[in-house]
N, C-alpha and C positions, 0 to 999 in steps of 0.2 A: 629358119626353124620357127615353128609356130609357138605360141605362148604355152599351150598344154604340153608340148614335147619338151620345152625348156624347163618347165616345172618338174616334169618327171625325171629329166636328166639331173637336175639339182637335188631332188629327193634321193635318187640313187647314189649320187656322190656323197651326200650327207650320211646316208645309211652305211656306205662303204667306209667312210672316215670314222664313224662311230664304232663299227666292228673292228677296225684296225686300231682303235683308241688313239687316233691321230688328232692332236690339238689343232684348232684353226688359228688364224691370224689374231683374232681377238683374245683367245686364251693366252697366247704368248705375250701379247701386249699388256694384258692385265697383270700377269705375273712379273713381267719386266718392270712395269711402273711401280708395283708394290715393292719389289726388291730395291729399286733405285731410291725411292723415297725412304724406306726403312734404313737403308745404308747411310744416307745423308743424315738422318735423325740420330742414328746410333753413333756416328762419328762426329756429331756436333757441327756439321757442315751447313749451318743456317744460310750463309751467303751463297753457297753453291745451290742450295735448294731454292732460294729466292730467284737466282738467275734462271734456273730450270723452269720455275713457275712462270716467270715473265716471258720466257721463250714459248712455252706451251700455250699460254693465254694469247700471245701475239699471233701464233700460228692458227689458233682457233678463230680469233676475230678476223683474220684474213679470209677465213672460209665463210664468214658472215654471222658467226655466233656473237651474242651480246657479251661485251667485255666483263661487265659486273657479274653476269651469270657464270662466265668461265672462271673468274676469280673465286666465286662462291663454291663451285663444284670442286675446284682444285684444293681450296682450303679445307673443305669437308673431307676430301680423301686424305689429306695430310693428317687431319685430326683423327680420323678413323685408324689410319695406319700407325699413328703414334701410340695408340693404345696397346699395341703388341698383339701377338698371336696372328694366325692366318685369317684374313677376312673372306676367304673363299669357302664355299660349300663343297663338300665332297661330291664327286660325280658318281652317284650311285649306279647310274646306268652303265658306267665304265667298270666299276668295281664288280657289279653283279649283272653282267649282260643278259643272263637268263632269268632275271627276277631277283628280288631281295631275299627270297627264302633259300637261295643256293649257298652252299659252303664255299669258303674262300680257299 
């Protein structure tokens, strides 16, 4: 398959997934990570959160990422998620597939 055909196939797949309102792997991973971190914070499970952090950072560094940068990103996420509320923007294109002026 040439590069142009592969791009067209991927675009068609993304468009079909958007019409079906199907989340992708990254959408599920973001929500799961938020839920896991918020749950640990709410239950006061600081030791479990620290073990989780260490494992995630280790796995990222095994992929070649800088350990200090991984620590910083994880710590930033925990700080952001600690504030409460949802850190995710609404997916307007999913709520209003025909444009923002349509009725729900």
